[in-house]
N, C-alpha and C positions, 0 to 999 in steps of 0.2 A: 623458112617459115612463110615467105611471101613468093615462093616459086610458082605456085598455082594461083588462079584467081580467087579472091576472097569475097565474102558477102558483107555488104554494108548494112549495119543494123540501124544506125541513126546518125544524123548530122546536126550539131548544135553550135550556134554562134556563142562564143565566150563573152560573158559580161565583164565589166571592168574589175569587179571583185575577183572573178575567176582568173583573169589575166594576172592580177597582182599575186594571187596564190600560186599560179604556175611559175611566175618569175622567182618566187621564194623557193619553190621546190627545185628549180633548175640551179639556183645559186647554191643550194645545199649540196646538190648532186655534183655540180661542176664549179668549184670555187674559183677556177681560173677565169670564168666569165665575169667581166666587170658589170657595174650597173648600166653603163652605156651600151655594152654588148647586149644585155638582156632587154633593154628598152628597144633596140633595133630588131632583135629576134622576135619579141612579142610586143609589137607596136600597139599603141593605145587607139589609133584611128583606123588602121587597116583591118581587113577581115581576118579574124583568127577563129578557126573552126575546129571543134572536137568531133572527130569521126570515129564512131565505135564500129569495129569490124569483127567478123568471125573468120578465121583462117580455115583452110580446108581440113586441118586436123582437129578443129574444134577450139583452138586457142582464141581467147577473147583479148583483143588488143585495142587500146585507145591511141589514135593517131592525131597529132596536133598539126594542123595545116594552116600556114600563113600565106594569104593570097592563094596561089594554086599549088605551092610546093609543100609537101610534108616535111617538117623539120625535126620533130621528135616523135617517138612512139613508146608506149608504156604497156608492158605485159600485166594484165590485171591480176594474174595469179601471184606474181612475186612483187608487184608494185615498183619494179625497177624501170627507170626511164632511160632511153637510149637515143642518141642522135641518128638521123638519117644521113645518107651520103650528101644530100643537098646541104645539110647543116655543116657537115665536115669539110665541104669545099670552101666554106666561108671561114671556118676555124679548124684547119687541118691538124693542129696540135692538141685538140681537146681531149683525145683519148691516147692511151699507150699504143704505140705503133709497132706492128710487125711488117716486115718487107718480104715480098715474094716475087715471082716472075709474072709477067703479064699473061702468059699462057695459062697460068694456074687460075686466074680470075675466071676464064671461060669454064673451067671445071667446076669452080664454086657456083657459077651461075646455073649449072646443071643440077644443083642440089647437093653437092659434096661439101664436106667440112675440110678445113685446112689442116693438113697433116704436118707433123714436125719436120720431115725432110724438106718441106716446101718453105720453111722459115729460114731466112738468111740471117746469120749472126756475125758479129765482128770479133776477130781475133780467135785465139784458142778457146775451145769450149770449157766453161767453168760455171760454178753455181749461179753466177750473176749474168750469164750470157743472155737470158731471156728477160731479165729484170727481176723485180721482187714483188710477188703478188700471190694471192690465194686462188683456189679454184673458183670459177665463176666470175672472174675479173673482166670487166668490159674492155675490149680492145678494138682498134681499127686496123685495116690491112691496106697497105699501098704496094706499089710495084717498083721494080728496079729502074724504070724509066720515068716515073712521075711520082712525086711525093704526096699527091692528094689521095686520101683514102677512097677505096672502091668497095669496101665491105666492112660490116660491123658484126661482132660476135662476142662470145664469152669464152674464157680459157677453159679447156677441158681438164686441166690439172693445175696445181700450183706451180710456181716457177721452179722449185726444187724438184718436184716430180718430173717436170719436163726435162730437166738436166739428167736425172737418174734414168730416164727412158732412152738416153743415148741416140737421139734423132730418130726414134721409131714410135709410131702410134699417132693418135690424134692430138692436135695442138689447140685448135680453136673450133668451137661449135658455132657455125655461121647462122646469124639471125636475119641479116639483110645484106643484099649485094646489088651492085650497079646492074641495071637492066632487069631487075625482078619486078613483080607486080606493084610493090610499094613505090619504086622509082617511076613506073608507068603512071602512077596516080598523079604525079606532078607535071611539070612543064616538059619533061623528058630532055632537058638540056644536057649536053655532053660535059664531062669533067674538064675543068681548066688544067692547063699544063704549067706546073710550077717547077719543072726541072727534076733531076734525080734526087732521091732522098740523101740525107747526110751520110748514111752508112755506105753509100756508093761513092762518096767524094773523098773519103779518108782512107789512106793506106792502099795496099795492093790487093787486087782481086785474084784469088787463087782458085783454079778448078782442079778438083781431084779426079784423076782418071781411075779406071777400074783396077789397075795394077798398083794403085797407091801413090803413083808419082804425082807431083804437083807442077802445074804449069802457070807461070806468072803471065797474065794477059794485060796488066795495066799498072802503072806506077802512080802512087798517090802524091799529092802536093802538100799535104798538111803534116803528116807524121808518118814517116816511113816504117816505124815499128808496128803500126796498126795494120792488121790484116783482115780482110773480109773473106770468110770462107764461103764461097758461092758456088754450089753445084750448077751445072748447066741446066737449062730448062728441061732438056730431055732426061737428064739424070734425076731431076726433081720428080717428074711425072712417073718415071720408071720405078722410083724408090718409094712412092706413096703406097700406103697399105691398101688392100682391096677394100673398096667402100661399099657399104650396103645402103644404097640411096633410098630404097623402099618407096614410100609415097612422096618423098621430097622431089622426085624427078618427074617432070611432065611427060606423058606418053609420046608426044610429038615434038619434044624439045630438040633443038638443033645440036645441043651439046650432050646428047645421050651417050652413056658410057657402055652400052651393050657391046658384046664382042663383034656383032655383025656390022655395026655402024661406027665404031670408034676409030679415030685416026691414030697413027703411030704415037703422036705426042700424048694421046689420052689413054694409052694402054696402062693398066694398073696391075702391079705385081705385089703379091703378099710379101711382107718384110720377113726377115729371118728372126728378129727378136720378138718374142711374144710376151704377154702379160706375166706369166710365171717367171720368165728370165729377168724381168725388171724387178720383181719382188725378191728374187734370189740375190740380185746385186745389192738391193737395199738391206737385206738380211746380213750379208757379209760386211757391208759398210758399218752397220750398227754393232755387229759382233766385235769387229776390230776396234771401233771407237770406244765401246764399253770398257775394254781392257786398258785402253790408254787414258781413260778418265776415271769414272767412279769405281771401275773394276780393280784399280791398283791396290785398294785397301780391302778387297773382299777376303773374308776369312774362309779358307777352304777346309773341308768340302762345303759346297753350296748346292742346294736343290736346283736342278736345271730350270724348273719353272720359276723359281725366285730370281735366278740370274736373268732370265728373259724379261720378267716383269719389272724388276727393280733397276736393271742396268741397260738392257738392250732397248727397251721401249723409250726410256728417257733420252737415249742417244739419237733418236730419230731427228733428222733435220726438220725445221719448221715447215709446216704444210704437208708433211707426209705422215703415214701411219703404217705400222707393221701389221700384216695379216698373214700368218703362217699358212693358212689354208689356200691363199692365192699364189703361193710359191710352188715350185716343182716338188718340194719336199713333203708338203701337206701336213707333216707333223714335226714338232720341235725336236723330238728324239732323233729323227732321221737327219735333220740339219746338223745337230751337234755331233752325231756319230760321224757325219761327213767331215766335220772340223777335226774330230779325233783321228780319222784316217790320214789327214794331212799333218798330223802330229802337232797341232796347235794346242790341243787340250787333251786331258784324259777323262773319260766318263766311265763311272762304275755304278752298278745297280746294288744298292743296299738301303734298307732291307729289300726283300724281293718286290719288284714292281716300282720302286722309287729310285729314280736316276739322280746321281750327284756328279758335279764336276769336281774332281779331286786334285787336279794339277793343271798348271798353265806353262807352256813353253815360251817364256819371255824372250828367249834368244831366237825365236823363229823369225825369219826374214819378213814375213807378212806383217807381224806385229811391230817389228822394229822400224820398218819403212813407212808405216801408216802415219799420216800427218793429220792432226785434228784441226778442223776449221772452227774456231771459237765462236764465230758469228752465225753459224748455220743453226744453232740451237739456242733459243732465247731462255728457255726454262732449264736450269741446271739441276741435276740430280743431287739429293742430299746424301753424301757419302757417309755421314755420321749417323744416319738413321739405322736402327737395328734391322737386321735381315729377317723380318717376319711379316705377317699379313697386316700389320698396322699401316703398311703402305697401300693396302687395298682401298681403292676409291669406290665407295658404294654407288650403285647405279641410280640415276634419276628415274623414278617410277611415277608415271602420270596416268590417271584414269581419263580416257578420252572417249569421244563419240565419233563414229565413222559415218561418212555420208553414204546413205543407202536408201533403197526403197522409194517411197513417195517424196523424199526430200531432195532427190538428185537434181531435178529440174530447177528447184529454187537455188541450190548452191551453185549449179552450173551458171546461172544468171549472175552470180556473184563472183565468178572467176575461179571456182573450184571444180573438182571432178569427183566422180564416183570412187569411193575408197579413201579419199582424203580424211584425215582425222583432225578433230578440233576439241579443245578443252571447253568446259562449260562457259568460262569467261569469253572465249572466242566466239562461241555460238551466240551468246547474248549480244556481243558487239556487232556481229554481222547482221543479226535480225534487227537490232535497233537502228543501225545505219540504213538498212534497206527501207524500213518503215518511214524514217525521217526523209530519206532521199525521194521516196515516192509520194510523200505527203499523205500517208494513210491515216494519220491521226489529226483530227481537227483540234484547234487550240481550245483549251478549257475542257475537253472531253477525255474521259479515261479509257474509252473503248477504241479499238483499232479496227478500221475497215479492212476487210480481206480482199486483196486483188487475186486474180486467178492463180498465180504462182504460189502465193502464201496460203491460199485456200487448199490447193492440192497437197501442200506439205504438212498442214496441221489438222485438217478435217478428214475424218474417215468417210468413205463413200456411203456407208449405211446411215450416217447422220443426216445426209442430204445437204442442202445449201445453208450456210451460215454467213450472214453479212458482216457481223462484227464479233470480236472476242476481246477479253481482257488481256493486258500485257502478260500477267503471270500464267494465264492459260496457254498463250502462244509459246512461251518459253518451255513450259513443261511438256506440251504436246510435241514440240519440235524435238526435244531431247528424247522423248519416248519413242519417236519414230526412227531415231538413229540407232545404229548398232553399237553396243558397248565394246570397247577395246582398251588395250593397255599399251602405252608407249614406254619402252625401256631404253634409256640412253646410257650406254657405258662409256667410260673415259676412252677417247681415241677411236671409238667405233661409230658406225652409222646406226641411228636409232632403229630399234626393232619394234614392229607393230604386231601385237598378238590379239586376235579376235576373242571376244568374250572376256570373262573374268580371269585375272592372273592366278595361276595355281600357287598356293602358299607353300612355303618350306614346311614340310610335315615331319614331326618327330613322333616316333612310335616305339613302344616297348613290347617285345614279344618273348616267348619262351621257346627254347630249343631243347634238344635231347638232354636228359639229366636235370631237367627243371632249371637250366641256366637261362638267365635273362640276357637279352641283347637289345641294343638301341639302334633303330633304323632311321636314317635321314633321307628324305626324298626331295627332289626338285631344287637342290642347292645350285645346280649349274645354270638354272634360269636366271639367277641373279648375278652371274658373272663369277661365281666361286669355282676355283679349280678343285674338283672333288678329291683328286689324289693328294694334293697338298693339304687340303682340309682334313683328310683322314690322318695324314702324318702329324699334323698339329694336335689332333685329339689323342693319337697314340702316345706322343711325347708328354702331353698334359696330364693324362690319367693313367699312364703306364698300362694300357690295355691294348690287345691286338685289334686291328681294324682291317677292313677290306672294302674294295669298291667293285661293284658288279651289277649285272642286270637285276631289276627289281621283280620279285614274284608278285603275281596277282595285281599287276599294274599295267597300264597301257604299254604297248610295245615301244621300246626306245627309252623308257624310264630307267634311270640308274639309281642305285642306293648306296649309301655309306653305312656299313655295318660295324658296330662297336660292341665289344664284349662288356656285359653288365649294363646297369641302368646309369647312363651318363648324361641324362637330359639336362641336369643342372649345369654341368660344365659346357655342354654344347650350346645351350641357350645363352650362357654368358659370353661364349666365344662369338656367337652370331650378333648379339646385341652390342657388345662393347668393342670387340676387335674389328668385326666387319661392319659395325655401325648400321645394321639393318633395322628398320622400324619394327616394333613388336607386332603390329597388325599384320605383318606378312609372315609370321611364324605361328604355326599351330602345334599344340601338344606340350607347351611349356609346363602345364599343370601336372604332367606325368613324372616330374622330378621326384626322386625318392626323398623321404624325410631324412634330414641330417641327424647323425647320431650325437646324443648329448654326452 
């Protein structure tokens, strides 16, 4: 983030009230800091300056500088506050620590991120080797010869995902590193030497050679059973994934990683394990775990989609999520057919197009030898719950507004970017905070004075210049100039942003040959509903034939569920009660046939 020079927007001396507020924020973010520590970090008499800067990629960052050294920085976009290396040299245990080789710091200073092969762990690899944290957890990085941190970043995965990656892929996204432009902003003092980190002082250090042999190069003095698995610096550099530095690397940087100028230690090779292989490993883990936990009491046959949703997904370790499309199988049917070829299960298709698991080989060695870690999953599946779609978790659907057009510059000044989405309440909060912060409303007056940014965002060019507007006009104009969108958050998935209005689930009744009626259901998949399973539930519920296929006279890619007869009443009840979808997202409920008396 600070590899290239940044632009200073403003510098402000903090008042006493601002310093008190900053101490409170730091105390909440870092509880290990005592009141005495905070008083020394943010002194009452020495100069404390808030420096607002724009990084070369457009990030807006607030830097808190005491005397000449920056001690904390805050990313305005996510409001997270992080310590600088100057701060960590005074409190080296403030953040969770990862240890790497000194040579790797030079690579990080060139704009690279820390990869998992470069993180040294203690003992045999297990789910706790990296610690316990979620994705985006702030960490510091020190080296094998000095315990003081030399870099700050956030984890690219949760601790469990790191373990599942098998030492392949990105470990930490680097925000700040020793000798970058943020360090240059201070006194440029060198790091103190506090000696090797604890991980290097306990147990034996083992280097793994290419043929798999292990060479002991040192004996520990504390506990001879503890082992530090430490690849050599050359092995670390050679094992790191090929990095796309993009704009993070300065053109004339001495640590450039281009093939023409890289040193042998900086040569980077693509790893053998890729993203799909990691997801394949997680799929197999959850598959075996499901049979050893909630799957023990499954009544066979069971729909393959139900087994995946009700048993495999709940078996996911904390901090991970299954996504079949990110695996090499791409489809659940291919994965389960692979398990069937290994004779773990039997899969049969009945009725046509609907796959079921009909048998499990409990004597298979893979199932027998699998050991369940009870602590890796905090949410336990309810094995007594009936195997139907009542386990369906309805998505959270929010109508939001997207930063676009004339509003971009205003929101950019407030730490947001083009394309970001906000609820109405969030828009009101940002606008209100901006007006109060800029002092655009005089006490006792109802009108708000428009500064250039606010004027550009809410006043049309044809209207000319307006000096003031009422609060309600500012809010309505701001919302009117933003693009409408919908944010759909499904359980265990990343939120999906859809521009414009969300298409409703549409129920229609049509006539086919012989004057027979059919019911058509469109757009169910947009709400996270498995259409094949949905059709099967309707088939069983009304004893009528169903099918799933491309929709006629609809945009390309739209699918439909076709049901014989007018079944709007049953389908509507299924959507409202079983799938718990709000009525406002369903169109065509009035087409239900009148019940016979």
